[in-house]
C-alpha positions in Angstrom: -4.6 -15.0 2.4 -7.1 -13.4 0.0 -6.5 -16.3 -2.5 -7.4 -18.7 0.3 -10.6 -16.8 0.8 -11.4 -17.2 -2.9 -11.1 -13.6 -4.1 -10.5 -13.3 -7.8 -8.4 -10.1 -7.2 -6.3 -11.6 -4.4 -3.0 -10.4 -5.8 -4.3 -6.8 -6.1 -5.8 -6.9 -2.6 -2.5 -8.2 -1.2 -0.5 -5.5 -2.9 -2.8 -2.8 -1.6 -2.5 -4.1 2.0 1.3 -4.2 1.7 1.4 -0.6 0.4 -1.0 0.6 3.0 1.1 -1.1 5.7 4.1 1.0 4.5 2.0 4.2 4.4 0.8 3.6 7.9 4.3 2.7 9.1 5.5 6.1 7.9 2.5 8.0 9.3 3.1 6.3 12.7 6.8 6.9 12.7 6.2 10.6 12.1 3.5 10.7 14.8 1.2 12.5 12.4 -2.4 13.3 13.5 -5.0 12.3 10.9 -5.8 15.9 10.0 -2.1 16.6 9.2 -1.8 13.3 7.4 -4.8 14.2 5.3 -3.2 17.5 4.2 0.0 15.7 3.3 -1.7 13.0 1.3 -4.2 15.3 -0.4 -7.3 13.6 1.0 -10.0 14.2 3.6 -9.5 13.1 7.2 -12.2 10.4 7.1 -10.3 8.8 4.2 -7.1 8.7 6.4 -9.3 7.0 9.0 -10.2 4.4 6.4 -6.6 4.0 5.4 -5.3 3.4 9.0 -8.1 0.9 9.5 -7.2 -0.9 6.2 -10.6 -0.2 4.6 -8.9 0.0 1.2 -11.8 -0.2 -1.3 -11.5 3.5 -2.0 -7.8 3.3 -2.8 -6.0 1.9 -5.8 -2.5 0.5 -5.7 -1.4 3.6 -7.7 -3.0 6.0 -5.3 -1.3 4.2 -2.3 2.1 4.6 -4.2 1.3 8.3 -4.7 0.8 8.6 -0.9 4.2 7.1 -0.4 5.8 9.6 -2.7 4.0 12.4 -1.0 5.5 11.2 2.3 9.0 11.5 0.7 9.5 7.8 -0.2 10.7 6.5 -3.5 8.6 3.8 -5.1 10.4 1.4 -7.4 8.8 -1.1 -9.7 11.1 -3.8 -10.8 10.2 -6.3 -13.4 12.2 -9.6 -13.5 12.0 -13.0 -15.0 9.9 -15.5 -13.1 11.9 -17.6 -10.8 12.3 -21.2 -11.9 10.0 -23.6 -10.2 7.2 -21.1 -9.5 3.9 -21.6 -11.2 2.8 -17.9 -10.9 4.6 -14.7 -10.8 4.4 -12.7 -7.7 4.3 -9.1 -6.6 6.4 -8.1 -3.7 6.7 -4.9 -1.7 10.0 -4.4 0.2 10.8 -1.8 2.7 14.4 -0.4 2.3 16.0 1.9 4.8 
């Protein structure tokens, strides 16, 4: 989507949205109020508000991964050869139960 809009950092933006979706999924599943989520994530409540509204310019991909680990999730980065037939390599976020 971001590439279609002409963003030069489309891959980074896509990664951040996918990570934020996972953080928000965990927060929602736990039924955490924003003040409690802020304490768990080590940020202020207004920043949690930004996170749940996907206003992600204040968060790096690394920081979002840190949030996931603070929420008790393992984050795994896997590097693999590019699949044949693909012009560009991709970044993928997968949720594993």
